DRENLO-519966 format. One record per residue: x, y, z of N, C-alpha, C, CB in turn. Coordinates in steps of 0.05 Angstrom, whole numbers, plus 5000, padded with zeros to 4 digits. Glycine has a CB too. Layout:
XYZXYZXYZXYZ
...
END
This chain:
498451064607496950814607497450674634497750644583
495450544644495750414670497550164669493050334681
498550084692500249844695499949734723503149904688
500749484726500549354752503349324764499249064749
503649424789506149404804505749224828507149684812
508049114837507948934860509649054883509048654852
508449054907509749144931509348934952508749424940
511348784959511048564977509448344963509648645003
507348254976505648044964503148164952504947834984
502948424950500548554940501048684913499548774959
498948704896499148824870497249054868498548614848
498149274855496649524853496449614824497849734871
494049684815493649804789494050104792490749734777
495950214777496650504780497550614754498850534802
498250874754499251014731501351214740496851154715
502851334721504851534728503551774741506451614703
504751874762503652114776501552054797502552294756
500651804799498651734819499951674846497051484809
498351714867499251644894497751384902498651874914
499251194914498050944923498850904952498950704906
497150764967497650694995498350404996495250775013
500750335006501650055008502249995037504150004990
502649735043503449655070506249775076503549355073
506849805101509349945110511849835096509649925140
513450025085515949955073518150085090516150065044
520449955091522750055106524250255089524649835116
523150495086524450705070523850975083523450695040
525651155081525351415093523651595074528051555099
522451805086520851985070522652135050519352185088
521452205027522852335005525052174992523952595014
525151914998527051734983525551604960528251525003
527151494941525851354919526451064921526951464892
524450904912524750614912523850514885522950484935
524450264879523650134854521649924859526150014839
519549914843517449714845517449554819514649844849
516949294822516749114798514149164783517048824807
514449184757512049204739511348924730512549404715
508848844735507948584727506648584699506048464747
505048794694503648804669502949094661501048634670
503249164636502549424626500349414606505049564614
498749624604496449634585496949844564493849674600
495949804540495950014520498750074509494750264530
499550334509502050414498504350414519501850694486
504050254539506050254561508650134550505050094585
510950264556513550164548514249924566515750374550
515249714555515849474570518349504587516149234551
517949594612520149614631519549424654520549914641
521649334667521149144689520849274716523548944690
521749524719521449674744520549954738524149674760
519450074759518550354758519450484784515450384752
520150744784520950874808518651004822523151094802
518751004849516651124865517951284887514650914876
516751514894517751684916516051634940517751984907
517351604963515951574989515051844998517751425010
512451885000511352145008511152155039508552184996
510051945051509451955079509151675091506852115085
509951645116509351405132507151475151511951295147
505051315153502751385170501451135181500751555155
499551175199497850965209495150975194497450985239
494050745188491450735174489150775193491150475159
486750735183484350765201484250545221481850775184
482950595243482650405265480650185256481850535291
481349935260479549715254478349615281481149475240
475749595281474449515306474149215307471649645308
475049095329474848805333473348765359477748665333
471348595358469648545382469648255387466748655378
470148175413469947905421467547885440472547795435
466147665438463747625455463347335461461147735440
462747275487462147005495459347015507464246895515
457646835498454946835508454746725536453146675489
452746815550452046725577454246765598451446425576
456246935593458246975613458847275617460846835605
457347455604457647745605460547825598457047835634
461647695577464347765568464147915542466047505564
465148165542465248335519468048455518463048555519
469448435496472048565493472148705466474348355496
473148945466473249105442476049235440470949315440
477349205417479849345413480149425384482249165422
482049595378482249695350485149745343480649945347
486449565328489149615318489149805294490549355311
491449935289491750105266494150005249492150405274
493649955224495649845206497650065198494349725181
500250005196502250195187502150205157505150115197
502250445145502050475116504250665106499250585108
504750645080506650815066505150935042509250675058
505351195037504151325014506451354993502851595021
505951254969507951274947506851434924508750994938
508551584911507851724886509451594864508352034888
508151504843509451374820510751584803507451194804
513351564798514851754782515051654753517551814794
515651844735516051764707518851664703515451994688
END
């Protein structure tokens, strides 16, 4: 049954065995971390934390940002990439 976990200031709807992408966490690959469970649905056992395994640290897709000023021929374009962590929820 699905449940809601919290990582930093974000909340994610997930289930056991699922992989989720969260903002960068200071954890090494193949290590386990604990996430707070905020709410469970259905037959979910009432636990306050759930364990997750860090699969990979990666960069997300490039976001395009364009600045433009009229009448001055000013165009600027850049694209930052957000740091991400892939987690697998363990039982």
